[in-house]
C-alpha positions as CSV (number, residue, x, y, z in Angstrom):
1,M,-62.5,22.6,-4.7
2,G,-61.5,23.9,-1.6
3,N,-58.4,22.8,0.4
4,P,-57.2,19.2,-0.5
5,N,-56.7,17.4,2.7
6,A,-52.9,15.5,3.0
7,A,-54.6,12.3,1.1
8,M,-56.2,14.7,-2.0
9,T,-53.1,16.0,-2.3
10,G,-50.6,12.7,-2.7
11,A,-53.2,11.7,-4.9
12,I,-52.8,14.4,-7.5
13,V,-49.1,14.1,-7.3
14,S,-49.3,10.8,-7.7
15,S,-51.5,10.5,-10.2
16,Y,-49.0,12.5,-12.6
17,I,-46.0,10.1,-11.8
18,A,-48.7,7.3,-12.0
19,G,-48.9,8.7,-16.3
20,E,-45.8,9.2,-16.7
21,A,-44.7,5.0,-16.1
22,V,-47.4,4.3,-17.8
23,G,-46.6,6.6,-20.8
24,A,-42.9,5.0,-20.4
25,V,-44.6,1.9,-20.9
26,I,-46.7,3.0,-24.3
27,Q,-42.8,4.7,-25.5
28,I,-41.5,0.9,-25.4
29,V,-44.7,-0.8,-27.5
30,F,-45.4,2.3,-29.7
31,G,-42.0,4.3,-29.6
32,D,-40.4,2.7,-32.0
33,R,-43.6,1.3,-34.2
34,W,-45.2,4.5,-35.2
35,G,-41.6,6.3,-35.1
36,R,-39.6,9.4,-34.0
37,K,-41.9,12.8,-34.5
38,K,-45.5,11.3,-35.2
39,F,-45.1,9.5,-31.7
40,M,-44.1,12.9,-30.2
41,Q,-47.1,14.3,-31.9
42,A,-49.8,12.0,-30.5
43,M,-48.0,12.3,-27.0
44,S,-47.9,16.5,-27.2
45,V,-51.6,15.9,-28.0
46,L,-51.6,13.2,-24.8
47,V,-50.4,16.5,-23.0
48,T,-53.0,19.1,-24.5
49,I,-56.3,17.1,-23.1
50,G,-55.3,16.6,-19.5
51,S,-53.7,20.2,-19.4
52,I,-57.1,21.5,-21.3
53,L,-58.8,18.3,-18.5
54,Q,-57.2,19.3,-15.5
55,T,-58.3,23.4,-16.4
56,A,-62.0,22.6,-16.7
57,A,-61.8,20.2,-13.7
58,Q,-65.4,21.0,-12.1
59,G,-64.2,18.6,-8.7
60,Y,-61.2,15.8,-8.1
61,S,-62.0,12.9,-10.7
62,M,-61.6,15.3,-13.5
63,F,-58.7,16.8,-12.0
64,L,-57.4,13.2,-11.1
65,A,-58.4,12.2,-15.0
66,G,-56.4,15.7,-16.2
67,R,-53.3,14.7,-14.8
68,V,-53.2,11.0,-15.4
69,I,-53.1,12.0,-19.8
70,A,-51.0,14.9,-18.2
71,G,-48.6,12.7,-17.5
72,V,-48.9,9.7,-19.8
73,G,-48.0,12.2,-22.6
74,A,-45.1,13.9,-20.7
75,L,-42.3,11.3,-20.0
76,T,-42.2,11.1,-23.7
77,P,-40.1,14.7,-25.1
78,S,-38.3,13.9,-22.5
79,D,-36.6,11.4,-23.7
80,F,-36.7,11.6,-27.5
81,E,-35.1,15.0,-27.5
82,R,-32.2,12.9,-26.2
83,L,-31.8,10.9,-29.1
């Protein structure tokens, strides 16, 4: 993928944070409905899928998609561990 410019570096970093924002909304909607254990398992699967996509990325679009998906699942374990 070469050396990304400043705009692409910003997109790479912010895509993960955007995924965390989406994950926070998903947590509000589904966290109580599914229960803590099932919800954390589902989010762990998302983090794993996102990590696989980032590792196998052939271009920026695939890498950014992996960052967003991993970000969606990454926020919830840190929030539920406090409960």
